[in-house]
C-alpha positions in Angstrom: 206.9 187.3 43.7 203.2 188.7 43.8 201.7 189.0 47.3 198.3 187.1 47.3 195.8 187.5 50.4 192.2 186.4 51.1 189.0 188.5 51.9 186.6 190.9 50.4 188.1 194.1 49.2 187.5 196.9 46.6 189.2 200.1 45.5 187.7 203.6 46.2 188.9 206.0 43.8 189.7 208.8 46.3 191.8 206.5 48.6 195.1 205.4 47.5 194.7 201.8 49.1 192.4 199.1 49.0 189.4 199.3 50.9 188.3 196.2 52.8 184.9 195.2 53.7 184.8 194.4 57.3 184.9 190.5 57.8 182.7 190.2 60.7 183.1 186.6 61.6 184.3 183.3 60.1 183.1 179.9 61.4 184.0 176.4 60.4 181.7 173.5 61.1 183.2 170.2 60.2 181.6 166.7 60.7 184.0 163.9 60.7 182.9 160.4 60.0 185.7 157.9 60.3 187.9 158.7 57.3 186.1 161.7 55.6 184.6 165.1 56.6 182.1 167.6 55.4 183.1 171.2 56.3 180.8 174.2 56.1 182.9 177.5 55.9 180.6 180.7 56.6 181.8 184.2 56.3 180.0 187.2 57.1 180.8 190.6 55.5 179.4 194.0 56.0 179.5 196.8 53.2 179.9 199.8 55.1 180.2 201.9 52.0 177.3 204.2 51.3 177.0 202.8 47.5 176.6 199.3 45.9 179.7 197.6 44.9 181.1 194.5 43.5 184.0 192.9 45.4 186.0 189.7 45.2 187.6 187.4 47.7 189.5 184.4 47.5 190.0 181.4 50.0 191.9 178.2 50.3 190.5 174.9 50.4 192.6 171.4 50.6 193.4 170.2 47.2 191.8 167.0 47.7 188.4 168.8 48.6 185.2 168.5 46.5 183.3 172.0 46.6 179.9 170.9 46.6 177.8 173.6 48.1 177.5 177.2 47.5 175.0 179.8 49.0 174.5 183.4 49.4 172.5 184.6 52.5 171.2 188.1 52.6 170.8 190.2 55.8 167.1 189.6 55.8 167.7 185.9 55.6 167.0 185.2 52.2 169.0 182.2 51.1 170.0 182.1 47.4 171.7 178.8 46.6 174.2 178.5 44.0 173.8 176.3 40.8 176.8 174.6 38.8 177.2 175.7 35.4 179.7 175.5 32.6 182.5 178.0 33.9 181.9 180.6 30.7 178.0 180.2 31.1 178.1 180.7 34.8 180.2 184.0 34.3 177.8 185.1 31.7 174.8 184.7 34.2 176.6 186.4 36.9 177.3 189.4 34.5 173.8 189.4 33.3 172.5 189.8 36.6 174.8 192.4 37.6 173.7 194.5 34.7 170.1 194.0 35.6 170.8 195.4 39.3 170.4 192.2 41.0 172.7 190.8 43.8 174.6 188.1 42.8 177.6 185.9 43.3 179.9 183.5 41.6 182.4 181.0 42.9 185.0 179.5 40.7 188.2 177.4 41.0 191.4 179.3 40.2 193.7 176.2 41.2 193.0 172.8 42.8 193.4 174.5 46.2 192.4 178.1 45.5 188.5 179.3 45.0 187.5 182.9 44.2 184.3 184.3 45.1 182.7 187.4 43.3 179.9 189.3 45.0 178.0 192.0 42.9 175.7 194.9 43.7 176.1 194.4 47.4 173.6 197.0 49.3 175.1 199.8 51.3 175.4 198.9 55.1 173.9 195.5 54.7 175.6 192.3 55.7 176.3 189.2 53.4 177.2 185.7 54.3 178.8 183.4 52.0 178.2 179.5 52.8 180.8 177.1 51.2 180.5 173.4 51.8 183.1 171.2 50.9 183.8 167.4 51.6 187.3 165.7 51.8 189.3 162.8 52.6 191.5 162.6 55.8 195.0 161.8 55.4 197.1 159.8 57.6 199.0 161.5 60.6 202.3 161.1 62.7 201.1 157.6 64.5 199.5 154.6 63.2 195.6 154.6 63.0 195.8 158.3 63.0 194.0 160.8 60.7 194.5 164.5 60.2 191.9 167.2 59.3 193.4 170.4 57.9 191.5 173.4 57.6 193.7 176.0 55.6 193.5 179.7 56.7 195.0 181.7 53.9 196.8 181.7 50.8 200.6 182.2 50.9 202.7 184.5 49.0 203.4 182.1 45.9 205.9 183.1 43.2 205.2 183.4 39.5 202.0 184.1 37.5 198.8 184.0 39.7 195.6 182.9 37.9 193.9 185.7 39.4 194.8 188.2 42.2 194.2 187.4 45.7 193.0 190.0 48.3 193.3 189.7 52.1 191.8 190.9 55.0 193.6 189.7 58.1 191.5 191.2 61.1 188.9 188.4 61.3 188.6 185.9 64.0 187.6 182.2 63.5 185.2 179.7 65.4 185.8 176.1 64.7 183.4 173.4 65.6 183.9 169.8 65.0 181.8 166.7 65.6 183.8 163.4 65.4 182.5 159.8 65.0 184.3 156.9 64.7 183.7 153.1 64.7 186.3 152.3 67.5 186.8 154.3 70.6 188.8 157.3 70.3 192.2 157.0 71.8 193.6 160.5 71.3 192.3 163.8 69.9 194.4 166.7 69.6 195.6 169.7 67.7 199.1 171.0 66.9 198.1 174.3 65.9 195.4 175.9 68.2 194.5 175.3 72.0 191.1 173.5 71.9 188.1 172.2 74.0 187.5 168.8 73.9 184.2 167.0 75.3 183.7 163.3 74.7 180.5 161.7 73.9 177.8 162.4 71.1 176.1 165.5 70.6 173.1 165.5 73.0 170.8 166.8 70.0 171.5 163.8 67.8 168.6 161.3 67.5 168.9 158.7 70.1 172.2 160.2 71.3 171.9 158.1 75.0 172.1 155.2 72.6 175.1 155.9 70.8 178.7 154.4 71.8 180.2 157.1 74.2 183.8 156.6 73.5 183.1 156.7 69.7 182.2 160.5 69.8 183.7 163.6 70.7 183.1 167.2 70.0 185.9 169.9 69.5 185.9 173.6 69.5 188.5 176.3 69.9 189.4 177.3 73.7 188.5 180.8 72.2 188.1 183.1 69.3 191.4 183.3 67.5 192.9 185.5 64.7 192.3 183.5 61.6 196.2 183.5 60.7 197.5 180.0 60.3 196.0 176.6 59.4 193.9 174.5 61.9 195.2 171.1 62.4 193.1 168.3 64.2 194.6 164.8 65.0 192.7 161.8 65.7 193.6 158.3 66.9 191.3 155.3 67.1 192.0 151.7 66.5 191.5 150.1 63.1 191.6 153.4 61.1 194.6 152.1 59.1 192.6 148.9 58.1 191.2 147.9 54.8 187.5 148.9 54.4 185.2 149.8 51.3 181.8 151.5 51.8 179.2 151.5 49.3 176.7 154.4 48.7 173.1 154.1 46.8 172.4 157.6 45.1 169.1 158.6 45.7 168.3 160.0 42.4 170.5 158.3 40.0 171.0 154.5 39.1 174.6 154.2 40.7 176.5 152.9 43.4 179.1 155.2 44.9 182.6 153.0 46.4 185.1 154.1 48.4 188.0 151.6 49.2 190.6 152.8 51.5 193.6 151.2 53.5 197.1 152.3 54.7 199.4 149.7 53.4 201.9 147.9 55.7 204.3 145.5 54.1 208.1 145.0 53.9 210.0 144.0 50.7 213.6 143.5 49.9 215.3 146.6 49.1 216.9 147.1 45.9 220.8 146.2 45.5 221.7 149.9 45.0 219.6 153.0 44.9 220.0 156.9 44.8 218.4 159.6 46.9 218.1 163.3 46.1 217.1 165.8 48.4 215.7 168.8 46.7 215.4 171.5 49.2 213.5 174.7 48.7 215.6 177.7 49.8 213.1 180.7 48.4 212.4 183.6 50.5 209.0 182.3 51.6 210.8 179.5 53.3 212.4 181.9 55.8 212.1 181.4 59.7 210.4 178.3 61.1 209.9 176.8 57.5 213.8 176.5 56.8 214.4 175.4 60.3 211.8 172.5 59.8 213.2 171.5 56.6 216.9 171.4 58.0 215.4 169.2 60.9 213.8 166.9 58.5 216.9 166.7 56.5 219.1 165.9 59.4 216.7 162.9 60.3 216.4 161.6 56.8 220.1 161.6 56.0 220.7 159.5 59.0 217.9 157.0 57.9 219.4 156.2 54.3 220.5 152.5 54.0 224.0 152.4 54.4 225.2 149.8 51.7 225.4 150.8 48.1 223.6 154.0 48.5 224.5 157.4 46.7 223.0 160.6 47.7 223.0 164.4 46.9 221.5 167.5 48.3 220.3 170.0 46.0 219.0 173.9 46.7 216.8 175.8 44.4 215.0 179.3 44.4 216.0 181.5 41.3 218.7 179.1 40.8 219.7 175.6 41.5 222.9 174.3 43.2 224.5 171.0 44.0 226.3 170.2 47.4 228.6 168.0 44.9 228.5 169.4 41.2 229.9 166.2 39.7 227.5 164.2 41.1 225.9 161.9 44.0 228.4 160.6 46.3 228.6 157.3 48.2 226.9 157.3 51.4 229.6 157.0 54.3 230.5 158.6 57.4 232.8 161.3 55.6 230.0 162.6 53.0 227.1 162.3 55.9 229.4 164.7 58.0 229.9 166.8 55.1 226.2 166.8 54.2 225.4 167.6 57.7 227.7 170.5 57.8 226.0 171.9 54.4 222.4 171.4 55.8 223.5 173.2 59.0 224.3 176.4 57.1 221.0 176.4 55.0 219.4 179.6 54.9 216.5 180.8 52.8 218.4 183.3 50.4 217.8 181.8 47.1 215.0 184.2 45.9 211.9 183.0 43.9 210.5 179.6 43.8 211.4 178.3 40.4 210.4 174.2 41.5 210.4 172.9 37.7 213.8 174.2 36.9 215.3 172.6 39.9 213.3 169.5 39.4 214.7 169.4 35.6 218.3 169.7 37.0 218.0 166.9 39.5 216.4 164.6 36.6 219.3 165.4 34.3 222.0 164.8 36.9 220.5 161.6 38.5 222.3 158.1 38.1 220.7 156.0 35.6 222.0 152.9 36.7 219.8 152.3 39.5 216.4 153.4 40.9 216.3 157.1 42.0 214.0 158.9 44.6 213.7 162.5 44.6 212.7 163.7 47.9 211.3 167.6 47.6 211.1 169.7 50.7 209.0 172.8 50.1 206.2 174.9 51.0 205.1 174.8 47.1 204.5 178.4 46.9 204.6 178.9 43.2 201.7 179.1 40.8 203.1 177.3 37.9 201.7 173.7 39.1 200.9 172.3 35.6 204.3 173.0 34.2 205.9 171.2 37.4 203.4 168.2 37.2 204.4 168.0 33.3 208.1 167.8 34.0 207.6 165.3 36.6 205.6 163.1 34.6 207.9 163.2 31.7 211.0 162.4 33.6 209.1 159.4 35.6 207.8 158.0 32.2 211.2 158.2 30.5 212.8 156.2 33.2 212.1 152.5 33.2 213.0 149.0 34.4 215.5 148.6 37.0 216.4 152.4 36.8 212.7 153.6 37.7 212.3 157.1 38.9 210.0 158.3 41.6 209.2 161.7 43.3 208.2 162.2 46.8 207.3 165.7 48.7 207.3 167.1 52.1 204.9 170.0 52.2 206.2 172.5 55.2 204.3 175.6 56.8 201.1 176.9 57.2 199.5 178.1 53.7 201.9 175.8 51.7 200.2 174.7 48.6 198.4 171.4 49.0 197.8 171.6 45.4 201.7 171.7 44.4 202.8 169.1 47.1 200.3 166.6 46.2 200.3 167.1 43.0 204.4 166.6 43.0 203.8 163.1 44.6 200.8 162.2 42.4 202.6 162.7 39.3 206.0 161.3 40.5 204.4 158.1 41.4 205.3 158.6 44.9 203.7 160.2 47.8 203.4 163.8 49.8 202.7 164.5 53.4 202.3 167.9 54.8 203.8 169.2 58.2 203.1 172.5 60.0 206.1 174.8 60.6 205.6 174.9 64.2 204.4 171.2 64.8 206.5 169.8 67.7 207.0 166.4 66.4 207.5 165.4 62.8 209.5 162.5 62.9 206.6 159.9 62.4 205.8 161.7 59.0 209.5 162.0 57.7 209.8 158.4 58.7 207.1 157.2 56.6 208.2 159.5 53.8 211.6 158.0 53.6 210.3 154.2 54.0 208.3 154.9 51.0 211.1 156.3 49.2 213.1 153.0 50.0 210.5 150.6 49.0 210.9 149.0 45.6 208.0 149.9 42.9 205.0 147.8 42.8 203.4 147.3 39.3 200.2 146.4 37.8 197.9 147.3 41.1 194.4 147.0 40.1 190.9 146.9 41.8 188.3 144.0 41.0 185.0 145.7 41.8 183.4 142.3 41.8 181.5 142.8 38.5 182.5 141.6 35.0 185.3 143.5 33.4 183.2 146.1 31.8 185.8 148.8 32.1 188.1 147.7 29.1 188.4 150.3 26.7 185.9 150.1 23.9 186.7 151.2 20.4 187.5 155.0 21.0 184.4 155.7 18.7 182.2 154.2 21.5 183.8 156.5 24.1 182.6 159.9 22.3 181.6 161.4 19.1 182.9 164.4 17.3 179.9 165.4 15.3 180.7 166.9 11.9 178.1 168.4 9.6 178.0 166.2 6.3 179.8 167.3 3.4 177.5 167.8 0.3 179.0 167.4 -2.9 177.2 169.1 -5.8 176.9 168.7 -9.5 178.6 171.9 -10.0 181.7 170.2 -8.8 181.6 167.2 -11.1 183.1 168.9 -14.1 184.6 165.8 -15.5 187.3 166.4 -17.9 186.0 170.1 -18.9 188.4 172.8 -18.3 186.6 175.9 -16.7 187.7 179.1 -18.2 188.4 182.4 -16.1 187.7 185.8 -16.9 190.6 187.7 -15.5 188.8 191.1 -16.1 185.2 190.6 -14.9 183.4 194.1 -14.7 181.0 192.5 -12.3 183.5 191.2 -9.9 184.2 193.9 -6.8 188.0 194.0 -6.3 187.3 195.3 -2.6 184.4 193.0 -1.8 185.2 190.6 0.9 183.6 187.0 1.4 181.7 187.4 4.6 180.0 184.0 4.7 179.7 183.1 8.2 182.4 180.5 9.6 180.9 177.1 10.7 179.9 176.9 14.3 182.4 174.8 16.8 182.1 171.2 16.4 180.0 169.7 19.4 181.4 167.1 21.5 178.4 164.4 22.1 179.2 162.4 25.0 178.0 158.6 25.4 176.4 157.3 28.6 179.1 157.1 31.7 181.1 153.6 31.3 179.6 151.0 33.7 182.9 151.6 36.0 184.4 155.0 36.4 187.3 154.7 38.6 189.8 157.1 40.2 192.8 156.6 40.1 192.4 155.3 36.6 195.7 153.3 37.1 197.0 152.8 40.4 200.8 153.2 39.8 202.0 151.9 42.9 201.5 151.3 46.6 203.7 152.9 49.3 203.6 151.6 52.9 202.4 154.0 55.4 200.6 156.3 53.0 196.8 156.0 52.6 195.6 154.5 49.5 192.0 155.9 48.2 190.4 154.3 45.5 186.8 155.4 44.3 184.3 154.1 41.8 181.0 155.0 40.4 179.1 151.7 39.1 176.1 152.1 36.9 173.3 150.1 38.2 172.2 149.7 42.0 170.7 146.4 41.9 174.3 144.7 42.2 176.1 146.1 44.9 179.5 144.1 45.2 179.8 142.2 48.3 183.6 142.1 48.1 186.2 143.9 46.2 189.9 142.9 45.8 193.2 144.5 45.2 195.4 142.7 42.9 199.0 143.5 41.9 202.7 142.0 41.2 205.9 142.7 43.1 209.0 143.1 40.7 210.3 139.6 41.6 207.0 138.3 40.5 205.1 137.8 43.7 201.1 138.2 43.6 199.1 140.7 45.7 195.7 139.8 46.4 193.7 141.4 49.1 189.9 141.0 49.6 187.8 143.5 51.2 184.1 143.1 52.3 181.8 145.9 51.1 179.6 147.6 53.9 176.6 149.8 52.9 176.7 153.2 54.1 174.0 154.4 56.6 174.6 158.0 56.4 171.2 159.9 55.7 170.6 161.7 52.3 171.2 165.4 52.6 168.0 167.2 52.8 169.2 170.1 50.5 169.3 167.8 47.6 173.1 167.8 47.4 174.9 164.7 45.9 175.8 161.9 48.7 179.5 162.3 49.8 181.0 159.4 48.4 179.6 160.0 44.8 180.9 163.7 45.4 184.4 162.6 46.1 184.6 160.0 43.6 183.4 162.5 41.0 186.1 165.0 42.2 188.9 162.4 42.1 187.9 161.3 38.5 188.0 165.0 37.4 191.1 165.2 38.9 192.1 162.5 36.8 191.1 164.5 33.8 192.8 167.5 34.9 196.1 165.8 35.5 195.9 164.2 32.0 195.4 160.7 33.2 193.1 159.0 30.7 193.3 156.4 28.3 196.2 156.1 26.1 194.0 154.9 23.2 192.1 158.2 23.6 195.2 160.5 23.7 196.7 158.8 20.4 193.7 158.7 18.5 193.0 162.4 18.2 194.7 165.6 17.8 195.2 167.9 21.0 192.4 170.1 20.1 190.0 167.6 19.8 191.1 165.8 22.9 190.9 168.8 25.0 187.4 169.5 23.9 186.4 165.8 24.9 188.3 165.9 28.2 186.5 169.2 29.4 183.0 167.9 28.4 183.5 164.8 30.8 184.5 167.6 33.3 181.5 169.6 32.9 179.3 166.6 32.9 180.6 165.1 36.1 180.7 168.9 37.6 177.2 169.5 36.9 176.0 166.1 37.6 177.2 166.1 41.2 177.1 169.8 41.8 181.3 169.9 42.0 183.3 173.3 41.2 186.1 172.4 38.9 188.4 173.8 36.6 185.5 173.6 34.0 182.4 174.5 36.2 181.6 177.2 38.6 178.7 178.2 41.0 176.5 181.1 40.3 173.8 182.4 42.8 171.4 185.3 42.0 169.0 187.0 43.8 165.9 187.7 41.6 163.7 189.4 44.3 165.4 192.7 44.8 167.4 194.5 42.4 169.6 197.3 42.9 167.6 200.6 42.5 169.3 202.4 39.5 168.9 205.5 41.6 171.9 204.1 43.8 174.1 203.4 41.0 177.1 206.3 41.8 178.4 208.2 39.1 182.1 207.7 40.4 183.7 206.9 43.8 183.9 203.1 43.7 185.8 200.4 41.7 186.7 196.9 42.4 190.4 196.6 41.2 191.1 193.0 41.1 194.8 193.1 40.3 196.3 196.2 41.6 199.3 195.9 39.5 201.2 197.8 36.9 200.2 197.4 33.2 196.7 196.1 33.9 193.6 197.5 32.1 191.0 198.7 34.6 187.5 199.9 34.3 185.6 201.9 36.9 182.6 204.2 37.6 183.2 207.5 36.2 186.8 206.8 35.7 188.6 206.5 32.3 189.4 203.2 30.8 193.0 202.6 29.4 196.2 200.6 30.0 196.8 201.5 33.6 195.4 204.6 33.5 193.5 206.4 36.2 190.4 205.1 37.8 188.0 207.9 38.2 188.8 211.3 39.2 192.5 211.8 40.5 192.9 208.1 39.9 196.3 206.9 38.9 196.8 203.1 38.8 199.7 201.2 37.0 201.2 203.2 34.4 198.7 206.1 35.2 199.8 209.4 34.0 197.5 212.3 34.2 195.1 213.2 31.5 192.2 215.3 32.1 191.3 215.1 35.8 194.2 213.0 36.3 192.3 209.7 35.7 193.4 209.2 31.9 195.8 207.1 29.9 199.2 207.8 30.5 202.7 206.1 31.7 203.6 207.5 34.7 203.5 206.7 38.4 201.5 204.2 40.2 199.7 204.3 43.3 201.2 202.8 46.6 199.3 199.7 46.4 200.6 199.1 43.0 204.2 199.9 43.9 204.1 196.9 46.4 203.3 194.6 43.8 205.4 192.9 41.1 204.5 193.5 37.5 202.3 191.0 36.1 202.0 189.6 32.4 199.9 191.7 30.0 197.5 189.1 29.3 196.1 189.4 33.1 193.2 192.2 33.5 191.1 193.8 36.0 187.9 195.2 35.7 184.9 196.3 37.7 181.5 196.9 36.3 180.3 200.6 35.7 176.8 200.9 36.8 176.6 204.5 35.1 175.7 202.4 31.9 175.6 199.0 30.9 178.0 199.2 28.1 180.8 197.5 30.2 179.0 194.2 30.6 178.1 194.6 26.8 182.2 194.7 26.3 182.5 191.9 28.4 180.5 189.6 26.1 183.8 188.5 24.3 185.6 187.7 27.5 183.4 184.8 28.5 183.8 183.4 25.1 187.3 183.7 25.5 187.5 181.6 28.4 185.3 179.1 26.6 188.1 178.9 23.8 190.7 178.1 26.4 191.7 181.4 27.7 193.6 181.2 31.1 190.8 180.5 33.8 190.4 183.2 36.6 192.0 185.3 34.0 190.0 187.6 31.9 192.0 188.3 28.5 191.4 191.8 26.9 192.3 191.9 23.1 192.3 195.3 22.5 193.0 198.8 24.2 190.0 200.3 26.2 191.7 203.5 26.1 190.2 204.3 22.7 186.8 204.2 24.1 186.9 206.0 27.5 184.8 208.9 26.6 182.3 206.4 25.3 182.2 204.9 28.8 181.9 208.0 30.7 179.2 209.5 28.3 177.3 206.7 27.1 174.2 207.5 28.8 173.9 211.1 27.4 170.4 211.9 29.4 172.6 211.7 32.8 175.8 213.8 31.5 174.7 216.8 33.8 174.4 214.8 36.9 177.7 213.0 36.6 181.0 213.8 38.3 182.9 216.8 37.4 185.6 214.3 36.3 183.0 212.7 33.7 181.5 216.0 32.6 185.0 217.7 31.7 185.7 214.9 29.4 185.2 215.4 25.5 181.7 214.8 24.2 181.3 211.6 22.8 181.4 211.2 19.0 180.0 208.9 16.4 183.3 207.2 15.9 183.6 206.3 19.6 180.0 204.4 19.3 181.3 202.5 16.1 184.5 201.3 17.9 182.4 200.1 20.6 180.1 198.3 18.1 183.0 196.8 16.5 184.4 195.3 19.3 181.0 193.7 20.2 180.4 192.3 16.7 181.0 188.5 16.4 183.0 187.1 13.6 180.0 186.2 11.7 178.5 189.7 11.9 175.9 189.2 14.7 175.2 191.0 17.8 174.0 190.1 21.0 171.3 191.8 23.2 174.0 193.2 25.1 174.2 196.0 22.8 171.0 197.3 23.6 172.5 200.3 26.1 174.9 201.5 23.2 172.0 201.8 20.7 169.7 203.8 23.1 169.7 205.0 26.8 167.1 202.6 28.7 166.4 200.3 26.0 164.9 197.2 27.4 164.7 194.0 25.6 160.8 194.0 25.6 161.0 197.6 24.0 163.6 196.1 21.3 161.3 193.3 20.4 158.0 195.3 20.2 158.4 195.5 16.5 159.6 192.0 15.8 157.3 188.9 15.3 157.3 186.5 18.4 160.0 184.0 18.5 162.5 186.1 16.6 165.8 185.1 17.8 167.8 187.4 20.0 170.8 187.7 17.7 168.5 188.6 14.6 166.9 191.4 16.8 170.0 193.0 18.1 171.6 192.9 14.9 168.9 194.3 13.0 168.9 197.2 15.6 172.4 197.8 14.8 172.0 198.0 11.4 168.9 200.6 11.6 170.8 202.5 14.2 173.7 202.9 11.7 171.3 203.8 8.8 169.2 206.4 10.9 171.8 207.7 13.2 175.0 208.1 11.5 174.6 207.9 7.6 173.6 211.5 7.4 176.6 212.6 9.2 179.0 213.0 6.1 181.2 210.8 4.1 184.2 211.1 6.5 182.7 208.2 8.7 181.4 206.1 5.9 184.1 203.6 5.7 184.1 203.1 9.4 180.3 202.1 9.7 179.7 200.7 6.1 181.9 197.6 7.1 180.0 197.0 10.4 176.8 197.4 8.6 177.5 195.2 5.4 178.6 192.2 7.8 175.5 192.6 9.8 173.4 192.5 6.9 175.0 189.7 5.6 174.4 187.8 8.6 170.7 188.7 8.4 170.6 187.6 4.9 172.0 184.4 5.7 169.6 183.9 8.6 166.6 185.3 6.7 167.4 184.3 3.2 167.2 187.5 0.9 167.7 191.1 0.6 164.2 191.9 0.9 163.8 190.1 4.3 166.7 191.8 5.6 165.2 195.6 4.5 161.5 194.7 6.0 163.1 193.6 9.5 165.6 196.6 9.7 162.6 198.9 8.9 160.8 197.2 12.0 164.1 197.7 13.9 164.1 201.5 13.1 160.5 202.1 14.5 161.9 200.7 17.8 164.7 203.2 17.8 
């Protein structure tokens, strides 16, 4: 299990532990209106180091939230709002800003309930404030007509392979303020997690506050500043919160209507003649203490609430392994088996090791009875990273079980920091439901009763929503939904040989036996999306209704001129009874956000539609008509369009904020002493200022991370000890990497060019996959700026001098498959070479890749060709491929020679 934390930290090479930036304050301001909330999370940090640094922190959000605002605020009050870009593009924007010495930040989704923010070029002794805004729907709570606001405090220690390392600062305090507005008078308001101060009535600062209904408003704050160590929970009860309602919202800029339909179903149906219940209990190490106690309590309650006729049940426990109470299978529910099960539950401890949820679910599905419906109820904190594998396991099993022996999966999430992404995802994939309880909540019986009643209720089918418009949501031909654009295939006359046979000369003296075809490969096929569908809905298909669990359905309709007056929920029960519930539509009166953010219903609707794509829930015709690699491109393109249109962070989009006003002066770049190590795990690649690069090699003088033996000053490559921090962490798969930018030279930024491309080609999100061993270019990184060698650290100056082979290897790593180079190669070619200087000898409008590639060719010919024949083969391959690219772009050898001559002038 890899420890995961939150906070901004970096690693100082003279310290053998993580250095935390002081987290000065955390505040959360929530604005609740009826069934939704907007939360503004503000965290203020101080860089108390004496040098600029780049640092990273991770923080949790509810899995159902839509992150829709991101702003970096500097100490002088300058606000730098983030913009949403495609994930790889945002990373490139951020990296380029850091290379130019600008202060920048990047917010990227790691999982649906974990975001990671990187802040680069933090100025010494300066505060930085990160503001993040997200909108979220509220869930039902213990009682009827009640809602629950959940503000997660930190990320739990999750089992398995994390998408990105998480680093924590536990010393912070939090201030929480909540403004509440309901349609009906507030009956009850409280917090099971913290001591709060409550004041009824509207905020006096609101316009016309004296005219607003007094009992429909409240203001809540913490009774005192509290350590930010556990989730904040607020519960509200008000008449009519469970009642059906539908709110329409007009987008201020787009010709669209956003609709939010919600209700808590209440109905009773005849139960099946026979059924099976499987209770799957998490007994991994993370469940120790109050969590396993809460699980035992919930099990005792649910066991005694099972139907007493024709019911079979089973209790499974899991961690690193899975065991069954009755290995031969489920037993009939009677007093004897109930007593045996109770004794088993009373003896449960969290002693099963890791959290292998997927394997445990597979075991339960394999051993279930297939002659009756089965409900699997999972009790877990969800602290594992393999969300997608677990969801796929559940979806496949549910799809394979049909008819009268259907399968459903429910989840009870237990504990502070429990993974909402895992718990809610299991319920969603299992056509069931999920609910969360705090490990120290005094009363959880109401939630347990809801969960079990949902598990006992027969499956409803064909539930759908009529949005009051002609059924334009019907699937058109798949060609109308999207288009994969290919280049036309040209067939020349030379290919039409008729019946004539072509002769082959097998000893052609003009043929070069060692020549390789360097014709550039075709570019990736672009995805051209059509305009959005007339009706975009989430969930795309409503699998069932679960009594006691809130149903939220969102839609974005094209055209604001026809707002429906009524929407209707329709469906069919298993015995053929029809369901029809008309719900009147009311127009939202919320004012538009002055900052230009998308309105809240559109934001939540777009986030839920994105979630459908991320869950793999899209039209079957789209899935069956195209190979997986094409389908993935189309799905990602839809996610990117939604994310950029409504400014939402997602698996394919990120926020990036760049301050263009005040670059960090180059004189402040340190020659050594600071590095951000994101993983702090053995076997990782790390890069730092003044430190060698290698597989787990030392970082800076006297470093020694991962498999870090000492070479030179103790910071080189080797396979020896590891730092105290590393020793506390589990080994991670070698595909994950850590890095920090060296500001002694921009070479590291250039070397990162392939990483962003890898992410665009499907590399794991949140991880940056290194395809090569940086140890071979460690000397180059330390001394690429030859003019500064004398002013560098002792560690750097003691390294062997840079050789031409070092530079050639760096160039090889930066060359694209087509032979071209980007402008990020400039620092390798000449120290201090700016883009303006590089372009001086070229005609206006010359493409960046042509300029950079011509400079590389000139560099090789001028600087290295005279160094003897030992290196000739090494640089000729790079040079020839680069020249072939230029020939393709420019049209001939003469044009290539001419542009290379111009490039040589610039060098």
